[in-house]
DRENMARDO-635508 format. One record per atom (N, C-alpha, C, O): x, y, z. Coordinates in steps of 0.05 Angstrom, whole numbers, plus 32768, in hexadecimal, padded with zeros to 4 digits. Layout:
XYZ;...
This chain:
95E494598B5C;95C794568B5D;95BA94708B54;95BA94848B63;95AF94718B3D;95A294898B33;958594838B2A;957E946D8B22;957494978B2C;955994948B23;955894998B05;956294AD8AFB;954E94868AF7;954D94878AD9;953094888AD0;952294738AD2;9526949F8AC7;950A94A28ABF;950394908AA8;94EB94878AA6;951694898A97;951194788A80;9508945C8A88;94FC944E8A79;950E94548AA1;950694398AAA;94E894398AAE;94DD94238AB0;94DB944F8AB0;94BE94518AB6;94AC94598A9F;949594618AA3;94B794578A86;94A7945D8A6F;949394478A6A;949A942F8A6B;947A944E8A66;9464943A8A62;945F94368A45;945D94498A36;945E941C8A3C;945A94158A20;943D94148A18;942B941C8A27;9438940A8A00;941E940989F4;940993F98A04;93F294018A06;941393E38A0F;940093D18A1E;940193D78A3B;93FC93C58A4C;940793F08A43;940793F88A5F;941B93E78A70;941493E08A86;943293E28A65;944693D48A74;946093E48A71;946593F08A5C;947193E48A86;948A93F28A85;949C93E68A70;949E93CE8A6E;94A893F68A5F;94BA93ED8A4B;94D393DF8A57;94DD93CB8A4B;94DB93E88A6D;94F293DC8A7B;94E993C28A89;94D793C38A9B;94F493AB8A82;94EC93928A8C;94EF938F8AAB;94DE93848AB9;9505939A8AB4;950A93988AD1;94F593A88AE1;94EB939F8AF5;94EE93BF8AD6;94DA93D08AE3;94BF93C38AE3;94B093C38AF7;94B793B68ACB;949E93A88ACA;949E93908ADC;9489938A8AE8;94B493838ADF;94B6936C8AF2;94B293758B0E;94A593688B1E;94BF938C8B15;94BB93978B30;949D939E8B35;9492939A8B4B;949193A98B20;947493B08B23;946493988B27;945193988B37;946A93828B18;945C93698B1B;945D935D8B38;944A93538B43;947593608B43;947993578B5E;946993678B71;945E935C8B85;946793818B6C;945793938B7D;9439938B8B7A;942B938A8B8E;943193868B62;9414937E8B5D;940F93638B6A;93F9935F8B74;942293518B6B;941E93378B77;9417933A8B94;9406932C8B9F;9424934D8BA2;942093528BBE;9404935D8BC4;93F793578BD8;93FB936E8BB1;93E3937C8BB6;93CA93718BA9;93B493778BB3;93CD93608B95;93B693578B85;93B293398B84;939E93308B7A;93C6932A8B8D;93C4930C8B89;93AC93008B98;939D92F18B8C;93A793088BB0;939192FC8BBF;937693038BB2;936492F38BB0;9374931D8BA8;935B93258B9B;935793158B82;9341930C8B7D;936C93118B72;936993028B5A;936192E58B5F;935092DA8B51;936C92D98B74;936492BD8B7B;934792BB8B83;933A92A88B7D;933E92CF8B92;932292D08B9B;930F92D38B83;92FB92C48B80;931692E68B71;930492EC8B5A;930292D58B47;92ED92CF8B3B;931992C68B43;931792B08B31;9305929A8B3D;92F8928B8B2E;930592978B57;92F392848B64;92D7928D8B62;92C5927C8B5F;92D292A78B63;92B792B18B5F;92AB92AA8B44;929492A38B42;92BD92AC8B2F;92B492A48B15;92AC92878B14;929792808B09;92BD92768B20;92B8925A8B1F;929E92528B2E;928E92428B24;929A925D8B45;928292568B55;926992628B49;925492568B4A;926C927A8B3D;925492868B30;924C92768B18;923492728B14;925F926D8B08;9259925C8AF2;924C92428AFB;923992388AEF;925692378B11;924C921D8B1B;922F92218B25;921F920E8B24;922892388B30;920E923C8B3B;91F8923B8B26;91E192378B2C;91FF923F8B0D;91EB923D8AF8;91E092218AF4;91CD921C8AE5;91EC920E8B02;91E291F28B02;91C591F28B0C;91B691E08B05;91BE92058B1E;91A492068B28;918F920C8B12;917A92008B11;9196921F8B00;918592248AE9;9183920E8AD5;916F92088AC9;919B92008AD2;919B91E98AC0;918891D38ACA;917A91C78ABA;918791CF8AE4;917491BC8AEF;915891C48AEB;914791B38AE6;915391DE8AEC;913891E88AE8;912F91E38ACB;911791DD8AC7;914191E68AB7;913991E28A9C;913991C68A93;912891BD8A83;914D91B68A9E;9150919B8A93;914891848AA6;9145916E8A9D;9144918B8ABF;913D91778AD2;915391638AD5;916B916B8AD7;914C91488AD6;916191348ADA;916891278ABF;917191108ABF;916491358AAA;916B91298A90;9189912B8A8C;919791388A9B;9192911E8A76;91AE911B8A70;91BC91368A6D;91D391398A76;91AD91498A61;91BA91648A5C;91C291718A77;91D7917D8A78;91B3916D8A8C;91BA91798AA5;91D4916E8AB0;91E5917D8AB9;91D791548AAE;91F091488ABA;9208914F8AA9;921E91518AB4;920591528A8F;921B915C8A7F;922391788A86;923B917D8A89;921091898A89;921691A58A90;922191A68AAC;923391B78AB1;921791968ABF;922291958AD9;923F918D8AD9;924F91998AE9;9247917A8AC8;926291728AC7;927491898ABD;928A918E8AC6;926991978AA8;927891AD8A9C;927C91C38AB1;929291CE8AB3;926891CA8AC0;926A91DF8AD4;927D91D78AEA;928B91E78AF5;927D91BD8AF2;929091B48B07;92AD91B58AFC;92C091BB8B0B;92AF91B08AE1;92CA91B28AD6;92D491CF8AD6;92EC91D38ADD;92C391E28ACF;92CA91FE8AD1;92D192068AED;92E492158AF1;92C291FC8B01;92C892038B1D;92E291F78B25;92F192048B34;92E891DF8B1C;930291D38B22;931991E38B16;932E91E68B23;931591ED8AFE;932A91FD8AF2;933192168B03;9348921C8B09;931B92238B0C;9320923C8B1C;932B92368B37;933C92458B41;932392208B43;932E92198B5E;934C92138B5C;935C921D8B6B;935292028B49;936F91FA8B45;937F92138B3E;939592178B48;937592248B2E;9383923D8B26;938792508B3D;939C925C8B40;937392528B4E;937592628B66;938A92588B79;939992688B84;938C923D8B7C;93A092338B8F;93BC92358B83;93D092398B91;93BE92328B68;93D992338B5B;93E392508B58;93FB92548B53;93D192638B5A;93D9927F8B54;93F092888B64;940192988B5B;93F2927F8B7D;940792888B8E;942292798B8C;943692808B98;942292648B7B;943992538B79;944E925E8B65;946592558B65;944692708B53;9458927A8B3F;946A92908B4A;946092A28B59;9483928F8B44;949592A58B4D;949092BF8B3F;949292D48B4B;948B92BD8B26;948592D58B15;946792DA8B14;945892C88B0B;945F92F18B1B;944392F78B1C;943792F88B00;941F92F38AFC;944792FE8AEC;943D92FF8AD0;943492E38AC8;942192E08AB9;944192CE8AD1;943892B38ACB;941F92AC8ADA;940E929C8AD0;941B92B78AF1;940292B38B00;93EB92BF8AF0;93D692B48AEE;93EF92D78AE6;93DA92E48AD7;93D592D68ABD;93BE92D68AB4;93E992CB8AB0;93E492BB8A98;93D392A28A9D;93C1929B8A8E;93D992958AB4;93C9927E8ABC;93AC92878AC2;939992788ABB;93A8929E8ACE;938D92A78AD4;937E92AC8AB9;936692A58AB6;938C92B78AA5;938092BB8A8B;937892A18A7E;9363929F8A73;9389928D8A7F;938392738A75;936B92668A83;935A92598A76;9369926A8A9D;935292608AAC;9338926D8AA3;932492608AA0;933992888A9F;932192968A95;9318928C8A7A;930192898A75;932C92868A68;9325927B8A4E;931A925E8A50;930992568A41;9325924F8A64;931A92348A68;92FD92358A71;92ED92248A68;92F792478A83;92DB924B8A8B;92C992528A73;92B392488A71;92D392638A62;92C4926B8A4A;92C092538A38;92A9924F8A2E;92D492438A34;92D2922B8A23;92BC92188A2F;92AC920E8A20;92BC92158A49;92A992048A56;928C92108A51;927992028A4C;928A922B8A53;927192388A4D;926792338A30;9250922D8A2C;927A92348A1D;9272922F8A02;9269921189FF;9256920C89F0;927692008A0D;926E91E48A0C;925291E08A17;924291D08A0D;924C91EF8A2D;923291ED8A39;921D91F98A26;920691EF8A24;9224920D8A17;921192178A03;920C920289ED;91F6920089E3;922191F489E6;921E91DF89D2;920B91C989DB;91FA91BF89CC;920E91C289F5;91FD91AE8A00;91DF91B88A00;91CD91A989FA;91DC91D18A06;91C191DD8A05;91B591DC89E9;919D91D689E6;91C691E189D5;91BC91E189BA;91B291C689B1;919D91C489A4;91C191B289B8;91BB919789AD;91A3918A89BC;919A917589B4;9199919689D2;9182918B89DF;9169919C89D9;916B91B489D4;9153918F89D9;913A919A89CF;913291B389DF;912491C489D4;913A91B689F8;913091CD8A07;913C91E789FE;913291FC8A05;915091E689EE;915C91FE89E4;9155920389C7;915D921789BC;914691F289BB;913F91F6899F;91259207899D;911191FE8992;9127921E89A8;9111923189A6;911B924A8997;912E925789A1;911092508981;911A92678973;911392808981;90FE9283898F;91259294897F;912092AD898B;912392AD89AA;911692BD89B8;9133929A89B5;9138929A89D1;914492B489DB;915392C189CD;913D92BC89F4;914792D689FD;916692D789FD;917392C48A05;917092ED89F3;918D92F189F0;919B92EF8A0B;91B292E78A0C;918D92F78A20;919B92F78A3A;91A392DB8A42;91B592D78A52;919592C78A38;919A92AB8A3F;91B792A38A38;91C492948A46;91C092AC8A20;91DA92A48A16;91EE92BB8A14;920692B88A19;91E492D28A0E;91F692EA8A08;920192F68A21;921992FB8A23;91F092FA8A36;91F993088A4D;921092F98A5D;922393068A66;920F92DF8A60;922692D28A6C;924092D88A5E;925592D98A6B;924092DB8A44;925892E18A35;926292FD8A3C;927A93018A40;924F93108A3F;9257932B8A47;9262932A8A63;927693388A69;9257931B8A74;9261931A8A90;927C930E8A91;928D93168AA1;928292FA8A80;929C92EF8A7F;92B193038A75;92C793048A7F;92AA93138A61;92BC93288A58;92C1933C8A6D;92D793448A72;92AC93448A7B;92B093588A92;92C2934C8AA7;92D3935A8AB3;92BF93318AAD;92CF93258AC1;92EC93248AB9;92FE93288AC9;92F1931F8A9F;930D931F8A95;931B93398A99;9333933A8AA0;930C934F8A95;9318936A8A97;931993758AB4;932A93858ABB;9306936B8AC5;930593768AE0;931893688AF2;932293748B05;931E934F8AEE;933293428AFE;934D934E8AF7;9355934F8AE0;935D93578B0B;937793648B06;938993518AF5;938F933B8AFD;9390935C8ADE;93A1934D8ACB;93B093608AB9;93AB93788AB9;93C393568AA9;93D193668A95;93BE936D8A7F;93AC935D8A78;93C193858A73;93AF938E8A5E;93AF937A8A46;939A93738A3C;93C793728A3E;93C893608A27;93BB93458A2C;93B0933A8A19;93BC933B8A44;93AD93238A4B;938F93278A49;938193168A40;9386933E8A53;936A93448A52;936093478A36;934B933D8A2F;936F93558A25;936793598A09;9366933E89FA;9354933989EB;9379932D89FF;937B931389F2;9362930389F9;935492F889E8;935D93018A14;934692F18A1E;932B92FD8A14;931992EF8A0B;932993178A16;931093238A0C;930A931F89EF;92F3931989E7;931F932289DE;931C931E89C1;9316930089BD;930492FA89AC;932392EE89C9;931F92D289C6;930292CA89CD;92F492BC89BE;92F892D489E3;92DC92CE89EB;92C992D989D7;92B692CC89CF;92CC92F289CE;92B992FF89BC;92B992F189A1;92A492EB8997;92D092EB8996;92D192DF897B;92C692C2897C;92B592BB896C;92CF92B28990;92C592978992;92A792958997;929A9284898B;929C92A789A7;927F92A789AC;927092AE8993;925C92A1898D;927992C28984;926B92CA896C;926C92B38957;925892AD8949;928392A78954;928592908941;927392798949;9265926E8939;927292738963;9261925E896D;924492648967;92359253895E;923B927D896C;922092858968;92199284894A;9203927B8943;922B928D8939;9224928C891C;922192708912;9213926B88FF;922F925D891E;922F92418914;921892318921;920A92228913;92149234893B;920192238949;91E892318953;91D492238957;91E8924B8957;91D192578965;91C5926F8955;91B892808961;91C9926F893B;91BE9284892B;91A09287892C;9195929D892B;919192708930;917492718930;91699270894C;9151926F8950;917B92718960;9171926D897C;91709288898A;915C928F8997;918592998988;918692B28996;917892C88986;917B92CA896D;916892D88994;915992ED8986;916B9303897B;9163930F8967;918393088986;9195931C897C;91A593118964;91AD92F98965;91AA93218950;91B993188939;91D693188941;91DD93248955;91E8930A8931;920393098936;921093258935;9223932B8945;920693358923;921093518921;920A9360893A;921B936F8943;91F2935E8945;91EA936C895D;91FB93638975;920593738985;91FE93498978;920F933E898D;922C9347898B;9238934E899F;923693478973;9252934F896F;9255936C8977;926993748983;9241937D896F;9242939A8977;9243939E8994;925393AD899F;9230939089A2;922F939389BF;9248938989CD;9252939689E0;9252937189C4;926A936789CF;9282937989CA;9294937C89DB;9283938589B3;9298939789AB;929993B089BD;92AE93B989C6;928193BA89C2;927F93D289D3;928993CA89EF;929793D989FC;928093B389F9;928893AA8A13;92A693A68A14;92B293AD8A28;92B2939A89FF;92CE939589FE;92DF93AF89FE;92F293B18A0D;92D793C289EE;92E593DB89EC;92E393EB8A07;92F693F68A10;92CC93EB8A12;92C893F98A2B;92D993EE8A41;92E693FC8A51;92DA93D38A42;92EB93C68A57;930993CB8A52;931893D08A64;931093CB8A38;932C93CF8A31;933593EB8A3A;934A93EE8A45;932493FF8A35;932A941A8A3D;932D941D8A5B;933F942A8A65;931B940F8A69;931C940F8A86;933694038A90;9343940F8AA1;933D93EC8A86;935593DE8A8F;936E93EE8A87;938293EE8A96;936E93FA8A70;9384940A8A66;938A94208A7A;93A194258A82;9374942F8A82;937794448A95;9380943A8AB0;939094478ABD;937594248AB9;937D94188AD4;939A94108AD4;93A994178AE7;93A394028ABF;93BF93F88ABE;93D394108ABD;93E8940F8AC9;93CB94258AAD;93DD943B8AA9;93DF944B8AC3;93F594548ACA;93C8944E8AD1;93C7945C8AEA;93D8944D8AFF;93E6945A8B0F;93D594338B00;93E494248B15;940294258B10;941294278B23;940A94258AF7;942894278AF1;943294428AF7;944994458B00;942294568AF1;942B94728AF7;942E94758B15;944194818B1F;941B946A8B24;941D946B8B41;9435945D8B4B;944394668B5E;943B94468B40;945394368B47;946C94468B42;947E94478B53;946E94538B2A;948594638B23;9488947A8B37;949F94818B3E;947394878B3F;9474949D8B52;947D94938B6D;948D94A18B7B;9474947B8B76;947C94718B90;949A946A8B8F;94A9946E8BA3;94A3945F8B78;94BF94588B75;94D094718B77;94E594728B84;94C894868B6A;94D694A08B6C;94D894AB8B88;94ED94B38B91;94C194AA8B97;94C094B48BB2;94D394A38BC3;94E194AE8BD5;94D294888BBF;94E394778BCF;9500947D8BC9;9511947E8BDC;950694818BB0;952294878BA8;952B94A08BB6;954194A18BC0;951A94B58BB7;952194CE8BC3;952594CC8BE0;953594DB8BEB;951894B98BED;951A94B78C0B;953294A68C13;953B94A98C2A;953E94968C02;955494858C0A;956E948D8BFC;958394828C03;956F94A18BEA;958794A88BDD;959094C58BE2;957F94D68BE9;95A994C98BDD;95B494E58BE0;95AF94F38BC5;95B694E88BB0;95A3950A8BC6;959A95188BAD;95B1951F8B9B;95AE95208B83;95C995248BA6;95DF952D8B95;95EE95168B88;95F495168B70;95F595028B99;960794ED8B8E;95F794D48B84;960294C48B76;95DE94D28B8C;95CE94BB8B82;95D294A28B92;95C6948D8B8C;95E394A28BA7;95E7948A8BB7;95D4948A8BCF;95C5949D8BD3;95D594758BE0;95C494758BF8;95CB948C8C0A;95E294948C0C;95B594968C18;95BA94AA8C2C;95BE949D8C47;95BD94848C49;95C394AD8C5C;95CA94A38C77;95B394928C82;95B8947D8C8D;959B949C8C7E;9584948D8C89;958294718C7E;957E945E8C8D;9586946E8C64;958494538C57;959B94438C61;9598942B8C66;95B3944F8C62;95CA943F8C6B;95C694348C87;95CC941C8C8B;95BD94448C9A;95B9943B8CB4;95A494248CB5;95A794128CC6;959094258CA4;957C940F8CA2;958993F68C99;958593E18CA4;959A93F78C84;95A893E08C79;95BB93D58C8E;95BD93BC8C91;95C993E78C9B;95DD93DD8CB0;95CF93CE8CC6;95DA93BA8CCF;95B893D68CCE;95A893C88CE3;95A193AC8CD9;95A193988CE8;959993AB8CBF;959293918CB4;95AA937E8CB3;95A793668CB9;95C293888CAC;95D993788CAA;95E1936E8CC6;95EA93578CC9;95DE937E8CDA;95E593768CF5;95D193618CFF;95D9934F8D0D;95B993648CF7;95A393528D01;95A593368CF5;95A293228D03;95A993348CDA;95A5931A8CCD;95BE930A8CC9;95BC92F38CC1;95D693158CCD;95EF93068CCC;95F692FB8CB0;960992EC8CAC;95E593028C9C;95E892F68C82;960292FF8C74;960C92F28C62;960C93178C7B;962393228C6D;963D93218C7C;9651932C8C75;963C93128C94;9654930F8CA5;966B93008C96;966592EE8C86;968493088C9B;968C93208CA9;968993388C97;968C93368C7F;9684934F8CA2;968393688C92;9692937F8C9E;969593818CB7;969B938F8C8D;96AB93A78C96;969E93C18C8E;968F93C28C7A;96A493D68C9E;969A93F08C97;96B194038C93;96C394058CA3;96B094118C7C;96C594248C75;96B794408C77;96A394458C6A;96C394518C87;96BA946D8C8A;96CF947F8C7F;96E5947F8C89;96C8948E8C6A;96DC94A08C5F;96D394BC8C5B;96BB94C18C5A;96E694CE8C5A;96E094EB8C58;96F394F78C43;970B94EF8C41;96E995098C33;96F995178C1E;970B952B8C2D;9702953C8C3C;972495288C28;9738953B8C36;973695578C2C;9734955C8C13;9737956A8C3E;973895868C38;9721958F8C25;972495A08C14;970A95838C2A;96F395898C18;96EA95A68C1C;96E095B38C09;96ED95B18C33;96E595CD8C38;96F595E08C27;96EB95F48C1D;970F95DA8C23;972095EA8C12;971795E98BF5;971995FD8BE7;970D95D28BED;970295D08BD1;96EB95E48BCD;96EA95F38BBA;96D895E38BE0;96C195F58BDE;96CA96128BE0;96C096238BD2;96DC96188BF2;96E596348BF6;96F4963E8BDD;96F296568BD6;9703962D8BD1;971496358BBA;970596358BA0;970696498B90;96F796208B9B;96EA961D8B80;96CC96218B80;96BF96228B6B;96BF96228B98;96A396268B99;9694960C8B9E;96A095F68B9B;967B960E8BA5;966B95F68BAC;966595E58B94;966395CC8B96;966395F18B7C;965E95E28B64;967495CD8B5F;966E95B68B59;968D95D68B61;96A395C48B5E;96A495B08B75;96AB95998B71;969C95B98B8D;969B95A78BA3;968795908B9F;968C95798BA6;967095988B93;965C95828B8C;9667956F8B77;966295578B79;967795798B65;968295688B50;969795558B5C;9699953E8B54;96A6955E8B71;96B8954D8B7E;96AA95378B8D;96B395208B8C;9694953D8B9A;968495288BA7;967A95138B94;967D94FB8B99;966F951D8B7D;9664950A8B6A;967A94F88B5E;967794E08B5C;969095058B57;96A794F78B4B;96B294E28B5E;96B994CB8B56;96B494E98B77;96BF94D78B8B;96AC94BF8B8E;96B594A88B8F;969394C48B8F;967F94AF8B91;9681949C8B79;968094848B7D;968394A78B61;968694978B49;969E94858B4A;969D946E8B42;96B494908B53;96CD94818B55;96CA946A8B68;96D294538B62;96BF946F8B80;96BC945A8B94;96A794458B8B;96AC942D8B8F;9691944E8B80;967B943C8B77;968694288B62;967E94118B62;969794318B51;96A194208B3C;96B5940B8B46;96BD93F98B38;96BC940D8B5F;96D093FA8B6A;96C693EA8B81;96D693DF8B90;96AD93E98B85;96A093D78B99;968C93C58B8C;968393CB8B75;968593B08B99;9672939D8B8E;965593A78B8F;964F93B98B9F;9644939B8B7F;962893A38B7F;961A939F8B9A;960893AE8BA1;9623938B8BA8;961693848BC2;962293948BD9;961693948BEE;963893A38BD5;964393B48BE9;963193CE8BEA;962393D58BD7;963493DB8C01;962293F38C05;9633940D8C08;9643940F8C1A;962E94208BF6;963B943A8BF7;9625944F8BFE;961094508BF1;962B94608C11;961794748C19;9625948D8C21;963C948D8C2A;961794A48C1F;962294BD8C28;961994C18C45;960194C18C4A;962C94C58C57;962694C88C73;961E94E58C79;960D94EA8C89;962A94F78C6B;962595138C6F;963C95248C66;9653951E8C6C;9636953B8C58;964B954C8C50;965E953D8C3D;965595338C28;9678953D8C43;968C952F8C33;969395148C3F;96A795088C38;968395098C50;968894EF8C5E;967694D98C51;965E94DD8C4C;968394C28C4D;967694AB8C40;967C94928C4F;968F94918C5E;966B947D8C4B;966F94648C58;966B944E8C43;965C94518C30;967A94388C46;967894208C35;967694088C47;968694048C59;966293F78C41;966093DD8C4E;966993C78C3B;965E93C58C25;967E93B88C44;968793A28C34;967D93878C40;968493818C57;966E93798C31;9664935F8C3B;967893498C38;968893498C25;967893368C4B;9689931E8C4B;96A793278C47;96B5931C8C37;96AF933A8C57;96CA93458C56;96D493488C73;96C793558C84;96EB933D8C79;96F793408C94;9708935A8C94;970A93688C81;9714935F8CAC;972293788CAF;973B937B8C9C;974193908C92;974993648C98;976193658C87;9759936C8C69;9765937D8C5D;9745935E8C60;973B93648C45;972F937F8C43;9731938D8C2F;972293878C59;971593A28C5A;972A93B98C58;972693CD8C4A;974193B48C66;975693C88C64;976193CA8C47;976693DF8C3D;976493B28C3A;976E93B18C1E;975A93BF8C0C;976393CF8BFB;974193BA8C0E;972D93C68BFD;972C93E58C01;972993F48BEE;972E93ED8C1A;972F940B8C20;974794188C13;9745942E8C09;975D940A8C13;977694158C07;977294188BE9;977B942B8BDD;976494058BDC;975F94068BC0;974D941F8BBA;9752942E8BA7;973994248BCB;9728943B8BC7;973894558BCA;973494688BBB;974A94568BDE;975A946E8BE2;976B94748BCA;976D948B8BC1;9778945F8BBF;978894648BA7;9778946C8B8E;9780947C8B7E;976194608B8C;974F94668B75;974794838B75;974794908B60;9740948D8B8C;973794A98B8E;974F94BC8B8A;974D94D08B7C;976594B48B95;977E94C58B92;978794C68B74;979094DB8B6B;978394B18B65;978C94B08B49;977794B98B36;977C94B78B1D;976194C38B3F;974C94CE8B2D;974794EB8B33;973694F18B44;975594FD8B27;9751951A8B2C;973495238B26;972795198B14;972B95368B36;970F953F8B33;970E955A8B25;9709956F8B32;9714955B8B0C;971195728AFB;9721958A8B06;973995898B0A;971395A08B0A;971E95BA8B13;972A95B78B2F;973E95C58B35;971F95A68B40;972995A38B5B;974495948B5B;975395958B6F;974A95858B46;976295768B45;9763955E8B55;974E95508B57;977A95578B61;977D953F8B71;976E95408B8B;976F95548B9A;975E952A8B8F;974E95288BA8;9758950F8BB7;975D94FB8BAA;975A95118BD1;976094FA8BE2;974B94F68BF7;973A95078BFD;974B94DE8C03;973894D78C18;974694C98C2F;975B94BC8C2B;973B94CB8C46;974594BD8C5E;972F94A98C66;971794AE8C66;973994908C6C;9726947B8C71;972B946C8C8B;974294688C93;971594658C99;971694558CB0;9707943B8CAC;96F1943B8CA1;971394258CB4;9708940A8CAF;970493FA8CC8;971693F88CD8;96EC93EF8CCC;96E793DE8CE3;96D793C68CDA;96C893C78CC7;96D993B08CE9;96C993988CE5;96B593958CFB;96BA939C8D12;969D938A8CF4;968993868D08;968E936B8D16;969293578D09;968D936C8D32;969393548D41;9679934E8D51;966D93608D5D;967193358D52;965A932D8D60;966293208D7B;967793148D7E;965093248D8E;965393178DA9;964692FC8DA9;963592F68D99;964E92EC8DBD;964292D28DC0;962392D58DC7;961392C58DBE;961D92EA8DD6;960192F18DDB;95F993088DC8;9606931D8DC9;95E593038DB8;95DD93178DA5;95D593328DB2;95D693478DA5;95CC932F8DCA;95C493488DD8;95DB935A8DDF;95D793728DE5;95F393508DDE;960B935F8DE3;961893698DCA;962D93768DCB;960C93648DB3;9618936D8D99;961B938B8D98;960C939A8DA4;963093938D8A;963593B08D86;961D93BC8D76;961493B08D62;961493D38D7E;95FE93E08D70;960993EF8D57;962193F48D56;95F893F68D45;960194038D2B;960E941E8D32;962194268D24;9606942D8D46;961194478D4C;962E94448D55;963F94538D4C;963394308D66;964E942C8D70;966094228D5A;967894298D59;965594118D48;966594078D32;966E941D8D20;9685941F8D18;965C942F8D19;966294468D08;967594588D16;968794648D09;9672945C8D30;9684946E8D3F;96A094648D3F;96B394748D3E;96A494488D40;96BF943E8D3F;96CC94448D24;96E4944B8D23;96BD94408D0F;96C894478CF4;96CD94648CF1;96E1946C8CE5;96BC94748CFC;96C194918CFB;96DA94998D0A;96EA94AA8D01;96DE948C8D20;96F794918D30;9710948B8D21;972494998D23;970F94748D13;9727946B8D03;972B947F8CEC;974294858CE5;9716948A8CE1;9719949C8CCC;972794B68CD6;973994C18CC8;972094BF8CED;972D94D88CF9;974A94D18D01;975C94E38D00;975094B88D08;976B94B18D0C;977C94B48CF3;979394BD8CF3;976F94AC8CDC;977C94B08CC2;978194CD8CBC;979594D48CB1;976E94DE8CC3;977094FA8CBF;978895058CCF;979995148CC4;978994FD8CE8;979E95088CFA;97BA94FD8CF2;97CE950A8CF8;97BA94E68CE5;97D494DB8CDD;97DE94E88CC2;97F394E08CB9;97CF94FA8CB7;97D995088C9F;97C795068C87;97CF95108C72;97B094FB8C8A;979C94F98C75;97A694E68C5E;97BD94DE8C5D;979394E18C4B;979894D08C34;97A594B58C3C;97BA94AD8C33;979794A98C4E;97A1948E8C59;978B947E8C64;977594898C68;978F94648C6A;977C94528C74;9784944B8C91;979B94438C96;9772944D8CA4;977694448CBF;9762942F8CC5;974A94348CC5;976A94168CCB;975894008CD0;975993F78CEC;976C93FE8CFB;974593E88CF4;974393DD8D0E;975C93CC8D14;976493BB8D03;976A93D18D2B;978293C38D31;979B93D28D2A;97B193CB8D33;979993E88D1B;97B093F88D14;97B6940B8D2B;97C9941B8D29;
């Protein structure tokens, strides 16, 4: 387990180039932003629906009002359904894609409402105030960028809204709005660019913060020299294994590098560090991904084997011993290890279960028995 800076390189659209890292970031965002996104999309729907009051003021009980009311209810329904479905997706990126589609659906409904306004006499007034038609479009663009979303989703939705609105105005509303198409395009373009810059900065900042947090977390749970879990992290994992029974039966291997002090005294601490790293590499390559390897302290290490009884645990420990013995460590030459193996046993009453400290102590005791028996050997529970 090593920290790889290349996993946290940010690409052009403010997303991690490494897909696994981006997926992890999305999961983090889901925990922190999902409820906010669901609320904001509902705010858009209810705000759009509230304009039915102004529709009634302009159209009364004529046909246009009821058509517009149906459109606004449809937009509200889109947002309500989207808000409820947002939590049902396993991947947060799909949730954000659905939110983007919902935003575009609300915009399409808005365009349809403009078309209804155009075909009725109350809107056939030349030089109508720009705020009547133009400002809702600006507000929609702002909403697209302010609701937490991926940059490329925001850019797509913003461009779609801008282009479709300008095309609609040039075809149907050229003589109605006081602002020219060029003026509207300029203002919408400024709004779009400003929002894009804001979201770019926000997304980049959030990912940099995520990368920093990941680095700090890595530093708190790993051994700086070997890159494997440290004692603190191991003790946390062991408590979880004891509590949830999911990995039963499981074994603990406690091993120590033989005569390591002589290595430091003879070749120096630099070679001693190389021996530690090489030993960890050898052991790591011979255990499963779900097994846990950690540095207990100094030249002492621990391995947790899931779904392994004492007989298989003894066999796996012997394989590790032979692997280390048969892989010389450079200048230090042949290195051996002594190993103690124990299995965790549960009591009928969970309150009487063996604690993690006692469990580790039993493995440590077996390891010292291996030392006293001549080193470079395995001593297991029952031996």
